[in-house]
C-alpha positions in Angstrom: 67.0 119.4 57.3 64.0 118.7 55.6 60.3 120.1 56.8 59.6 116.5 56.9 61.6 115.7 60.2 60.9 119.6 62.2 59.0 117.9 64.8 61.8 115.0 65.4 63.5 118.2 66.5 61.0 119.3 69.5 60.9 118.2 72.7 58.9 115.6 74.7 57.5 114.2 77.7 60.5 112.0 77.3 62.9 114.0 75.7 63.1 117.2 77.6 65.5 119.0 76.1 64.3 122.7 77.0 64.7 121.7 80.5 67.6 123.6 81.9 69.4 119.9 82.9 69.6 118.6 79.8 70.8 122.5 78.5 73.4 122.2 80.6 74.7 118.8 79.9 74.7 120.1 76.0 76.6 123.1 76.3 79.5 121.3 78.5 79.3 118.9 76.1 79.2 120.9 72.4 82.3 123.0 72.6 80.6 125.2 69.6 76.4 125.2 68.7 77.3 127.0 65.4 79.8 123.8 64.7 78.6 121.1 61.9 75.6 118.5 62.3 77.9 115.4 62.7 80.4 117.0 65.0 78.1 118.2 67.2 76.2 114.4 67.4 79.5 113.2 67.8 80.1 115.1 71.0 77.2 114.2 72.6 78.2 110.4 71.8 80.9 110.3 74.0 79.3 112.3 76.6 76.5 110.2 76.8 78.3 106.6 76.4 81.5 107.7 79.0 79.4 111.0 81.1 76.5 108.8 82.4 77.4 105.4 83.9 76.3 102.4 82.5 74.3 100.5 85.5 71.4 97.7 85.5 70.6 97.6 89.1 68.1 99.8 90.7 67.4 101.8 88.0 64.4 103.7 87.9 61.5 102.7 85.0 59.0 104.9 86.1 58.0 108.0 83.7 59.9 110.3 86.0 63.0 108.2 86.4 62.9 107.5 82.2 63.2 111.3 81.6 66.5 112.7 79.9 66.3 115.0 82.6 66.5 112.6 85.2 69.0 110.8 83.9 71.0 113.6 82.8 70.7 114.7 86.8 71.9 111.3 88.3 74.5 110.3 85.9 73.8 106.3 86.0 70.9 104.5 84.0 71.1 101.3 81.4 70.5 101.2 77.2 66.9 102.3 78.3 67.5 105.8 79.9 70.9 106.4 78.0 69.4 106.1 74.4 66.8 109.0 75.7 69.5 111.3 76.9 71.2 110.9 73.5 68.2 111.4 71.7 67.1 114.5 73.9 71.2 115.8 73.5 70.9 116.2 69.5 67.6 117.1 69.2 68.3 120.2 71.7 71.1 121.1 68.7 68.6 120.6 66.0 70.0 117.1 64.7 66.2 114.5 64.3 66.5 111.4 67.2 64.0 108.6 67.0 64.0 105.9 69.6 65.0 102.4 68.5 63.9 99.1 70.7 64.9 95.2 70.0 66.2 92.4 70.8 69.7 91.0 71.1 71.6 88.2 72.1 74.1 89.8 74.5 77.4 87.3 74.5 78.9 89.0 77.6 77.0 89.0 80.9 77.5 88.1 84.5 76.1 85.1 85.6 73.7 87.3 88.0 72.8 89.3 85.6 71.6 86.6 82.8 70.0 84.9 86.2 67.8 88.1 86.2 66.9 88.8 82.6 66.3 85.2 82.4 68.6 84.2 79.0 71.1 85.6 76.9 68.3 87.9 74.5 68.2 91.3 76.2 65.5 94.1 75.5 67.3 96.5 74.1 67.4 100.4 73.2 69.4 102.7 71.0 69.0 105.9 68.8 68.4 106.8 65.6 69.9 110.6 64.1 69.1 112.0 61.0 72.6 113.7 59.6 74.0 114.5 56.3 70.4 113.4 54.5 69.7 109.7 55.9 69.3 107.3 59.0 72.3 106.8 60.9 72.1 104.1 64.7 73.8 105.1 67.7 74.1 103.0 70.2 76.2 105.5 73.0 75.5 102.8 75.9 78.1 101.0 77.6 81.0 103.5 78.9 84.6 103.0 78.4 85.4 102.4 82.2 82.9 99.6 82.0 84.0 98.6 78.6 87.6 97.9 80.1 86.5 96.1 83.2 84.5 93.6 81.1 87.7 93.3 78.4 85.1 94.9 75.6 86.6 97.5 73.3 84.2 100.9 73.5 81.8 101.0 70.5 82.5 104.4 68.5 80.4 106.6 66.5 82.1 108.8 63.6 78.7 110.3 62.5 78.0 108.8 59.5 77.9 105.0 60.0 75.9 102.9 62.1 77.6 102.2 66.0 75.8 98.9 66.4 77.5 95.6 66.7 78.7 95.8 70.4 81.9 93.8 69.8 82.5 91.3 73.2 85.5 89.4 74.5 88.4 89.2 71.9 87.1 85.9 69.0 83.9 86.0 70.6 81.7 87.9 67.4 79.4 91.2 68.5 76.0 91.6 70.0 73.4 89.7 67.8 70.5 92.3 66.4 67.4 89.5 66.8 64.3 91.5 66.2 63.9 95.0 65.4 61.0 96.4 66.7 60.8 99.5 65.2 61.7 103.7 65.8 59.7 105.9 68.0 59.4 110.0 68.1 59.3 109.5 72.1 59.8 106.5 74.4 57.1 104.2 73.9 56.2 103.5 77.9 53.2 101.2 77.7 55.1 99.2 75.2 58.8 99.3 77.0 57.3 98.2 79.9 54.9 95.9 78.9 58.3 94.2 76.9 60.1 94.5 80.3 57.7 92.6 82.2 56.7 89.8 79.7 60.2 89.2 78.8 62.3 90.2 81.8 59.9 89.7 85.0 63.1 88.8 87.1 64.4 91.9 86.4 61.8 93.9 88.1 61.6 94.8 91.2 58.1 93.9 93.5 57.1 97.7 91.8 57.4 96.3 88.8 58.5 100.2 87.9 62.7 99.7 88.6 65.1 97.1 87.9 66.4 94.8 91.4 68.2 96.8 93.7 71.6 95.9 95.2 75.5 95.1 93.7 76.8 96.7 91.5 77.6 95.9 87.3 81.2 96.7 87.7 81.6 94.3 90.6 80.5 91.5 89.0 83.5 92.0 85.7 85.4 89.3 88.1 82.8 86.7 87.9 82.3 86.4 84.0 83.3 82.8 82.7 84.6 83.0 79.1 
């Protein structure tokens, strides 16, 4: 790793991998911290993907709630939370990371969620990791159990190619990336909240610092119209 990326392995306000909570998560996920970076990146990807349940309802969007240490404690969150945790976890083992934001068209969502979002275009977050001399995108978001309920294939990651275009239902294509908002060294809180409030106002609770509560995304799998 060149020195130009050293700062992208440091803890930040949101990627707080120096905390006991994140360090413990990494210790459980990584079999050998002296292993090669690709191996560790893959182990951490699956630990975040399947060890933190993907849930959009009642999710915190305040600064404390979006920190990696909070997500690893609650073991619940959506793309914003899980991307932050993965970015923090790989930094904990010396792998540079950044957060990426985009607008995507999601072909597979429950009618209730679509009503809250306002359309099938979602403000989305994923992670970028620097491995073997190049940046690779990783999306450890939709956990294996939820994918099974929604008739989806879980998104895999080999540490060498982008894990990006999440497959939807059989024959339904994949998630479409419409707008790339760039990569950030830490979660850009004001930018994220401004986008959520502008694009998905009905998805937020009355305080504007969390998502609407009530219900579980897993329970809404049976309401899909494919």
